[in-house]
matplotlib code that plots the C-alpha trace (Angstrom):
import matplotlib.pyplot as plt

x = [66.3, 63.1, 63.5, 60.8, 61.9, 59.2, 59.9, 58.4, 60.0, 62.4, 65.2, 68.9, 69.5, 66.7, 67.9, 71.4, 70.2, 67.9, 70.8, 73.1, 70.7, 69.9, 73.6, 73.9, 71.2, 68.3, 64.7, 63.8, 60.5, 59.5, 56.4, 55.5, 54.4, 51.7, 48.8, 48.5, 46.3, 48.9, 51.6, 49.6, 48.9, 52.6, 53.5, 50.8, 51.6, 55.4, 55.9, 59.2, 61.7, 62.9, 61.5, 64.1, 63.2, 66.1, 63.9, 60.7, 58.8, 55.6, 55.1, 54.8, 51.5, 52.0, 50.7, 53.1, 56.3, 55.1, 54.6, 57.5, 61.1, 61.2, 64.6, 64.8, 67.8, 68.0, 70.5, 71.7, 74.0, 72.9, 70.2, 69.4, 65.7, 63.5, 62.9, 65.6, 68.6, 71.1, 69.7, 70.5, 73.9, 74.9, 73.4, 75.1, 78.4, 78.9, 82.3, 81.0, 77.6, 76.3, 73.7, 71.9, 70.0, 67.2, 64.3, 60.8, 59.1, 56.2, 58.3, 59.8, 63.6, 63.7, 63.9, 66.7, 69.9, 71.3, 74.3, 75.6, 78.4, 79.8, 81.4, 83.3, 81.2, 82.4, 81.2, 78.5, 74.8, 72.4, 71.5, 75.2, 75.9, 72.8, 73.8, 77.4, 78.2, 74.8, 74.3, 77.7, 77.1, 73.6, 74.9, 77.5, 74.8, 72.7, 75.6, 75.8, 72.0, 72.1, 75.1, 73.4, 70.1, 71.8, 73.0, 70.4, 71.9, 72.1, 70.2, 70.1, 71.0, 68.2, 68.6, 69.9, 70.2, 71.9, 74.9, 77.5, 78.4, 75.0, 75.4, 72.2, 69.0, 65.4, 65.4, 62.2, 61.3, 63.1, 60.7, 61.4, 61.8, 64.8, 66.2, 65.7, 68.8, 69.5, 71.6, 72.6, 73.8, 74.8, 78.3, 79.0, 79.7, 76.4, 74.4, 76.1, 75.4, 71.7, 71.2, 73.2, 71.0, 67.8, 69.1, 67.4, 64.2, 62.6, 65.0, 65.4, 62.5, 63.5, 62.3, 63.8, 62.1, 58.9, 58.9, 58.8, 61.4, 63.2, 66.9, 68.9, 72.4, 74.7, 78.3, 81.2, 82.6, 86.0, 86.5, 83.2, 81.9, 79.5, 79.1, 76.0, 74.5, 71.8, 72.6, 72.5, 75.9, 76.4, 74.9, 76.4, 74.8, 71.5, 73.0, 73.0, 75.7, 74.4, 76.6, 76.8, 78.0, 81.6, 81.7, 79.3, 77.7, 76.2, 72.7, 72.0, 68.3, 65.1, 61.6, 58.8, 56.6, 53.3, 50.3, 46.6, 46.6, 49.9, 52.5, 56.1, 59.2, 63.0, 64.5, 67.8, 67.7, 68.3, 65.3, 63.0, 64.2, 64.9, 62.9, 64.8, 68.3, 68.5, 71.4, 73.1, 76.4, 76.9, 80.3, 81.2, 84.0, 86.2, 85.1, 87.8, 87.7, 90.2, 88.7, 90.4, 89.0, 86.5, 83.4, 80.2, 81.1, 79.1, 81.9, 85.6, 88.8, 92.2, 95.1, 97.6, 100.1, 98.8, 95.1, 92.4, 89.6, 86.4, 83.8, 80.2, 78.5, 74.9, 72.3, 70.7, 72.6, 70.0, 71.4, 69.3, 69.9, 72.3, 74.2, 74.6, 75.8, 78.3, 79.6, 80.1, 82.1, 84.2, 84.6, 85.9, 88.3, 89.5, 89.8, 92.4, 94.6, 97.8, 96.6, 96.1, 93.1, 90.0, 88.0, 84.4, 84.0, 80.4, 79.5, 79.8, 76.7, 75.6, 77.3, 74.3, 70.6, 70.1, 67.7, 66.4, 62.7, 62.4, 63.7, 61.4, 58.4, 59.2, 59.4, 56.7, 56.6, 57.6, 57.5, 59.8, 62.2, 62.3, 63.3, 66.1, 67.3, 67.5, 69.4, 71.8, 72.7, 72.9, 75.4, 77.6, 77.4, 78.1, 81.3, 82.4, 81.7, 83.7, 86.7, 89.7, 92.7, 92.2, 90.9, 87.8, 86.8, 83.6, 84.2, 80.9, 81.8, 78.2, 74.7, 73.5, 70.1, 68.5, 70.5, 73.2, 74.0, 74.0, 76.3, 78.8, 78.5, 79.7, 83.1, 85.7, 86.0, 83.5, 84.5, 82.3, 82.6, 81.2, 77.7, 76.9, 73.4, 72.5, 69.1, 69.7, 66.1, 63.6, 60.3, 59.0, 59.0, 57.1, 60.2, 61.9, 65.3, 68.1, 71.8, 72.7, 71.7, 70.6, 74.2, 76.2, 74.1, 73.9, 77.5, 78.4, 75.8, 74.1, 70.7, 68.6, 70.0, 69.8, 66.1, 65.6, 67.4, 65.5, 62.1, 62.3, 63.1, 65.0, 68.1, 71.5, 74.3, 77.9, 79.0, 75.9, 76.7, 80.3, 79.0, 77.1, 79.8, 78.1, 81.0, 84.7, 85.9, 84.6, 86.7, 86.2, 83.3, 85.5, 86.1, 89.8, 90.4, 88.3, 90.3, 93.6, 92.4, 91.0, 94.4, 96.2, 93.8, 94.6, 98.3, 98.1, 96.1, 98.8, 101.5, 102.7, 101.9, 98.5, 97.6, 98.5, 96.6, 93.5, 93.4, 94.0, 91.3, 88.9, 89.4, 89.2, 86.0, 84.4, 85.2, 83.8, 80.6, 80.1, 80.2, 77.6, 75.3, 76.2, 75.8, 73.5, 71.0, 70.9, 70.2, 67.5, 65.7, 65.8, 64.7, 61.8, 60.6, 61.3, 59.4, 56.3, 56.8, 57.0, 54.1, 51.7, 48.3, 48.6, 52.0, 52.2, 55.4, 54.0, 51.8, 54.6, 57.0, 54.6, 54.2, 57.9, 58.6, 55.8, 56.9, 53.6, 54.4, 52.7, 49.8, 50.8, 53.9, 54.8, 54.5, 58.1, 59.4, 57.3, 57.9, 54.2, 51.1, 49.4, 45.7, 46.0, 49.1, 47.7, 49.8, 53.0, 52.4, 52.2, 55.4, 59.0, 58.7, 59.4, 62.8, 64.2, 67.8, 66.9, 63.5, 63.1]
y = [155.8, 154.2, 153.4, 151.8, 149.9, 150.4, 147.7, 145.8, 142.6, 141.7, 140.8, 140.4, 144.2, 144.9, 142.2, 143.6, 147.1, 145.6, 143.7, 146.7, 148.9, 146.3, 145.9, 149.6, 149.5, 151.1, 150.0, 148.6, 147.5, 146.4, 146.9, 145.7, 148.4, 146.3, 147.3, 151.1, 150.6, 148.5, 151.0, 153.7, 151.5, 150.7, 154.4, 155.5, 152.7, 152.5, 156.3, 156.1, 159.0, 157.9, 155.8, 154.0, 152.4, 150.1, 148.2, 149.9, 149.6, 151.4, 155.1, 156.5, 158.4, 162.2, 162.8, 160.2, 161.6, 165.2, 164.4, 161.9, 161.8, 159.1, 158.3, 156.0, 154.0, 154.1, 151.9, 154.7, 157.7, 161.2, 162.2, 158.7, 158.0, 155.2, 151.5, 150.0, 151.7, 148.8, 147.4, 150.6, 150.9, 147.4, 147.9, 151.4, 149.9, 152.3, 152.1, 153.4, 153.4, 154.2, 154.2, 157.3, 158.1, 160.6, 162.0, 161.0, 163.7, 164.1, 162.8, 159.3, 159.4, 163.2, 164.2, 166.0, 164.0, 162.9, 160.9, 159.0, 156.6, 155.2, 151.9, 150.4, 148.3, 144.8, 142.4, 140.7, 140.2, 142.8, 140.4, 140.0, 143.7, 144.3, 141.6, 142.8, 146.4, 147.9, 146.3, 147.3, 150.9, 151.0, 149.9, 152.7, 155.2, 154.2, 155.2, 158.5, 159.1, 158.4, 160.8, 163.6, 163.0, 163.9, 167.2, 170.0, 172.2, 169.5, 170.2, 167.6, 168.9, 169.5, 167.6, 170.1, 168.9, 172.2, 171.1, 169.5, 167.1, 165.5, 162.7, 160.8, 161.2, 159.9, 156.5, 154.6, 151.1, 148.7, 146.5, 143.1, 144.7, 146.6, 143.5, 141.2, 139.4, 139.4, 136.3, 137.1, 140.6, 140.7, 139.4, 137.3, 140.4, 142.0, 138.8, 138.4, 142.0, 141.8, 138.7, 140.1, 143.3, 141.2, 138.8, 137.8, 139.6, 139.7, 137.6, 138.0, 136.6, 134.3, 131.3, 127.8, 125.0, 127.1, 127.5, 131.0, 131.1, 133.7, 133.4, 133.6, 132.8, 133.6, 132.4, 132.9, 130.0, 130.4, 127.1, 125.8, 127.3, 126.4, 127.3, 129.4, 131.3, 130.2, 126.5, 124.4, 122.7, 121.1, 120.7, 120.4, 119.8, 121.3, 124.2, 124.6, 126.0, 128.2, 129.4, 133.1, 135.1, 134.9, 132.2, 130.7, 131.2, 129.0, 129.6, 127.9, 128.5, 129.1, 130.0, 129.2, 132.1, 132.2, 131.1, 131.2, 128.0, 127.8, 129.8, 128.6, 129.1, 129.0, 125.6, 124.3, 125.1, 121.5, 120.4, 122.8, 121.8, 118.1, 116.5, 118.5, 117.8, 114.0, 114.3, 117.2, 116.0, 116.3, 117.8, 116.8, 118.4, 116.5, 116.6, 119.1, 121.4, 124.2, 127.3, 129.6, 128.1, 130.3, 128.1, 127.1, 125.2, 124.8, 123.1, 124.0, 123.8, 125.4, 124.9, 127.3, 127.0, 123.7, 124.8, 123.5, 125.8, 124.1, 126.3, 125.4, 128.2, 126.9, 129.3, 131.2, 129.0, 126.1, 122.6, 119.9, 116.1, 115.8, 118.9, 117.6, 114.3, 115.9, 118.2, 115.1, 113.5, 116.6, 116.9, 113.3, 114.0, 117.2, 115.3, 113.0, 115.9, 116.6, 119.6, 120.3, 122.6, 122.3, 125.5, 125.4, 128.6, 128.5, 130.6, 134.0, 135.4, 132.8, 130.3, 127.9, 128.0, 124.3, 122.0, 123.1, 123.9, 124.6, 121.2, 119.6, 121.5, 120.4, 116.7, 114.1, 113.4, 116.4, 114.4, 111.7, 114.2, 116.2, 113.0, 112.3, 115.9, 116.1, 112.7, 113.9, 117.0, 115.0, 112.7, 115.7, 117.1, 113.6, 113.4, 116.8, 115.9, 112.6, 114.2, 113.2, 114.0, 117.8, 120.9, 122.0, 125.7, 127.3, 130.6, 132.6, 135.2, 135.5, 135.0, 131.6, 130.3, 127.2, 124.0, 126.2, 127.6, 124.2, 122.9, 125.6, 124.6, 121.0, 122.5, 122.9, 126.6, 129.2, 132.6, 135.3, 138.5, 141.5, 142.3, 138.8, 137.7, 134.3, 132.8, 129.7, 128.4, 126.3, 127.0, 129.6, 126.8, 124.4, 122.2, 120.9, 120.8, 118.3, 118.6, 117.4, 120.8, 119.3, 118.3, 121.2, 124.2, 123.5, 122.5, 126.0, 128.2, 126.0, 124.3, 127.2, 129.7, 127.1, 126.7, 130.5, 130.9, 128.2, 129.2, 133.0, 132.9, 136.1, 137.0, 137.1, 139.3, 138.0, 140.1, 139.2, 135.6, 136.0, 137.6, 134.4, 132.0, 130.8, 132.3, 132.2, 135.3, 138.2, 139.7, 143.0, 143.5, 144.5, 141.3, 141.9, 142.5, 139.5, 137.2, 138.5, 137.9, 134.5, 133.5, 134.9, 133.0, 129.8, 130.5, 130.9, 127.7, 125.9, 126.7, 123.4, 123.6, 125.3, 122.8, 119.7, 120.9, 121.8, 118.5, 116.4, 118.3, 117.9, 114.1, 113.6, 115.7, 113.9, 110.5, 111.7, 113.0, 109.8, 107.7, 110.0, 110.0, 108.7, 110.9, 108.3, 108.9, 112.6, 112.0, 109.4, 111.7, 114.7, 112.7, 111.3, 114.8, 115.7, 112.7, 114.0, 117.4, 115.8, 113.3, 114.4, 115.7, 118.6, 119.7, 123.2, 122.5, 121.8, 124.9, 127.1, 125.6, 126.3, 129.9, 130.4, 128.9, 130.9, 134.1, 134.6, 137.4, 137.6, 140.0, 141.4, 141.8, 138.8, 139.6, 138.5, 141.5, 144.1, 146.1, 146.9, 144.8, 143.6, 143.5, 139.8, 137.6, 135.0, 136.3, 135.1, 131.7, 133.2, 131.6, 132.3, 134.8, 137.6, 136.1, 135.4, 136.5, 138.4, 139.1, 137.7]
z = [101.5, 100.2, 96.6, 94.3, 91.2, 88.6, 86.0, 83.1, 84.3, 87.1, 84.6, 85.2, 85.1, 87.5, 89.9, 89.9, 90.7, 93.4, 95.0, 94.8, 96.6, 99.3, 99.9, 100.4, 103.1, 101.2, 101.6, 98.2, 96.7, 93.3, 91.3, 87.8, 85.4, 83.7, 86.0, 86.5, 89.6, 91.2, 90.5, 92.1, 95.1, 95.5, 95.4, 97.8, 100.3, 100.1, 99.7, 97.8, 98.0, 94.5, 91.7, 89.5, 86.2, 85.2, 82.7, 81.6, 78.3, 79.5, 79.7, 83.2, 83.7, 83.7, 87.3, 88.7, 87.2, 87.9, 91.6, 92.1, 91.0, 88.4, 86.7, 83.7, 82.7, 78.9, 77.0, 74.7, 74.5, 75.4, 72.9, 71.8, 71.9, 70.8, 71.6, 69.3, 70.8, 70.8, 67.6, 65.7, 67.4, 66.1, 62.6, 62.3, 63.4, 66.3, 67.8, 71.2, 72.8, 76.2, 79.0, 80.2, 83.3, 82.5, 84.4, 83.2, 81.1, 78.7, 75.9, 76.0, 76.7, 76.4, 80.0, 81.9, 82.1, 85.5, 84.3, 81.3, 80.7, 77.4, 76.6, 73.7, 71.4, 70.7, 68.0, 70.0, 70.1, 71.5, 74.3, 75.3, 75.2, 77.4, 79.9, 80.1, 79.2, 79.6, 83.0, 84.3, 83.1, 84.6, 87.9, 87.9, 86.9, 89.9, 92.2, 90.5, 90.9, 94.6, 95.0, 93.1, 94.9, 98.2, 96.8, 97.4, 94.6, 91.9, 88.7, 85.9, 82.4, 79.9, 76.6, 74.0, 70.5, 69.5, 71.6, 69.3, 72.1, 71.8, 69.3, 69.8, 67.9, 67.9, 66.1, 65.1, 66.0, 63.7, 61.6, 60.1, 56.7, 57.9, 59.5, 56.5, 55.1, 51.4, 51.2, 47.6, 48.5, 52.2, 53.1, 56.2, 58.4, 57.4, 58.1, 61.5, 62.3, 61.4, 63.5, 66.4, 66.4, 66.8, 69.5, 71.8, 70.6, 68.1, 65.9, 62.1, 60.1, 57.3, 55.3, 55.0, 53.1, 53.1, 56.9, 58.4, 61.2, 63.3, 63.5, 66.8, 68.0, 65.1, 65.3, 62.9, 60.8, 59.2, 57.3, 55.8, 52.5, 49.7, 46.0, 46.7, 49.6, 51.9, 51.8, 55.0, 54.7, 58.1, 61.6, 65.0, 68.4, 67.2, 65.3, 61.5, 59.3, 56.5, 53.6, 52.8, 49.9, 51.1, 53.7, 56.3, 59.7, 62.4, 63.6, 67.0, 67.4, 65.4, 66.4, 64.0, 62.9, 64.7, 62.7, 63.2, 65.3, 67.0, 68.9, 69.1, 71.2, 70.5, 69.9, 68.4, 64.7, 63.6, 65.7, 63.9, 60.5, 61.3, 58.5, 55.9, 57.3, 56.9, 54.4, 56.2, 57.8, 61.6, 62.2, 65.7, 67.7, 70.2, 73.8, 74.7, 71.6, 71.8, 73.2, 70.8, 67.6, 65.7, 65.0, 66.8, 70.0, 73.2, 75.1, 74.9, 76.9, 77.5, 79.8, 81.3, 84.2, 85.6, 85.4, 83.1, 82.1, 81.0, 79.2, 78.5, 76.5, 76.4, 75.0, 77.9, 80.3, 80.0, 79.9, 78.2, 78.7, 75.7, 76.7, 80.3, 78.9, 76.6, 79.4, 81.6, 78.9, 78.6, 82.4, 82.6, 79.8, 81.6, 84.8, 83.2, 82.0, 83.8, 85.7, 89.4, 89.3, 87.1, 86.7, 85.5, 83.5, 82.3, 79.2, 77.7, 79.4, 81.9, 84.1, 84.1, 84.7, 85.3, 83.3, 79.9, 80.1, 76.4, 75.5, 78.0, 76.7, 73.2, 74.1, 73.5, 77.2, 79.3, 82.6, 81.2, 79.7, 82.9, 84.6, 82.1, 82.3, 86.0, 86.2, 83.5, 85.4, 88.7, 87.0, 86.2, 89.7, 91.1, 89.0, 90.3, 93.9, 93.6, 91.9, 94.1, 91.9, 91.6, 93.2, 91.4, 91.2, 89.9, 88.2, 88.3, 85.8, 84.9, 86.4, 87.5, 88.5, 90.1, 89.3, 87.8, 91.2, 92.8, 90.0, 91.0, 94.7, 93.9, 93.4, 96.2, 95.6, 94.3, 93.1, 91.5, 89.5, 91.4, 90.2, 89.2, 90.4, 91.6, 92.1, 94.3, 94.3, 92.4, 94.1, 91.5, 88.9, 91.2, 91.8, 94.8, 93.1, 92.9, 91.9, 95.4, 96.8, 100.1, 100.7, 99.1, 100.2, 104.0, 104.2, 103.0, 104.8, 107.3, 107.1, 108.3, 105.8, 103.0, 103.6, 103.7, 100.4, 98.6, 100.1, 99.8, 96.1, 96.0, 94.0, 95.7, 94.6, 94.5, 97.5, 99.5, 98.7, 99.9, 103.1, 104.0, 102.8, 99.6, 97.6, 98.6, 96.8, 94.8, 92.0, 90.1, 87.7, 84.9, 82.8, 82.3, 85.9, 86.8, 84.5, 86.1, 89.6, 88.8, 87.4, 90.4, 92.8, 91.0, 91.2, 95.0, 95.3, 93.4, 95.9, 97.1, 100.8, 100.2, 97.5, 99.4, 102.5, 100.5, 98.6, 101.8, 103.7, 100.8, 100.6, 104.4, 104.6, 101.6, 103.2, 106.5, 104.9, 102.9, 106.1, 107.8, 104.8, 101.3, 98.3, 96.8, 99.6, 99.1, 95.4, 96.1, 98.5, 96.2, 93.2, 95.1, 95.6, 92.0, 90.7, 92.6, 91.0, 87.5, 87.9, 90.7, 89.7, 92.1, 90.8, 89.4, 87.5, 84.1, 84.1, 85.3, 82.8, 80.0, 81.1, 81.3, 77.8, 76.1, 78.0, 79.8, 82.2, 85.6, 85.8, 89.2, 91.2, 93.4, 97.1, 97.8, 95.8, 97.7, 100.9, 101.2, 101.9, 98.7, 98.3, 97.4, 97.6, 95.3, 92.5, 94.1, 92.5, 89.1, 87.8, 87.2, 84.4, 86.9, 87.7, 84.2, 83.8, 80.6, 79.2, 75.7]

ax = plt.figure().add_subplot(projection="3d")
ax.plot(x, y, z, "-o")
ax.set_aspect("equal")
plt.show()
């Protein structure tokens, strides 16, 4: 079937649906909704049998949905309408929410219903719920849509508010006045809820030291307190701890309010307020902080049955210089533990997305900071590749991109959760890439396929990755089932004969590879290319990075996403904004 994805951005959800449809053998093309003329051209040229809209903020013109079957994936239960669906669900403390597939109509979100699936709400941010539950439900809905589409007698159900089973309603766009925190009235749970409902966009507008800032990344704190609310009582790894009426919370990121002369982007909260925090204590955690403790922690660790699990929960999966260095320290500490397998777990919503472009953009010398950052992550990858006393395993329970994928490939084994999307390329950011990818990627999938992956700049689903040898095993998309299968996979690896054979083969292969071409040479060659990207006058990296950081969306659809000839393919160099894991 020819299926057109009409999207506002090619975000994580859109990429998952794209990969799902491609794996099923459909002809899939993508068009960005920003330019109506381009949308019409795409429809006329590609002639889709179905138009799916997994992430769409624009209204579809009447003549298009009247002539073509257009189905919108809306993150709400049946009857829910409006642009702030998940926001309201969090603020209203809904115990369940859902995702609905509905046919485009004259009224937004009011069309006939093709399918709907509900999920249990958990105490998490809007961004996390979107990346996890909403994405999984949307994926299941697409399968329903395709099944119903093949049935000649299928008729979608009209939205009927007189039906008592319809619990949703039309909700307005939430304004900052409704998100505002009253620090002298709202308790900790209410503060957390308000920030969660605004993450990752638009954030909660507040004021600290006379600076207007948007708050992001709220984390619970169970120990620290102060004698009055809204005091900054501690800082840790860029986050700040703010007292509440009955406790305290951590805020990881702030974004300064735009003024007449400047626009801003998200940065660690302590960076934004640095000049006011000279007397605020830095409360460090040990390198292997216990994973179960309830506080703000980017890096944590647990052990079970001879296996060590190292978590690195970095905001949006980006890893700055300091974060890479701290993770290397933790890795070396975990390497010394009495375990036989060390599992890299990544974070709650991302495994890793490589170097931290926001940190680099904020530095006094972006070229120099880029160099420091890439060397810091290379040091980490080198330590993994040179680990000789354990089997290392990358657990891709969530999406990964660029250097984050290559970080995983440094491990001896790579497993992934079904539905996870990988973007194993750098080119859309104007970079050659490092992280020893010229060694690790070809050794898994061959040189020719490695070049194709890094040059085509397309997403790759977990199952598609397994089909070409990039991933060793794919486990179920349900997080509980995934955790069970991961544990069982490690148990099998630990069986004596299996483990000894794996470790012996690993060491022999590493020694053989080192004789043929030392790791240091791979690194030197990659960094020579990266230095050119960072410093050459003809490099696009700095422009593309700035566009990414300031969320400048491409004006037209990149040619690589289309199954039809574009009038001009110049737009394909428009940056990486079309491949961001989550639009923010």
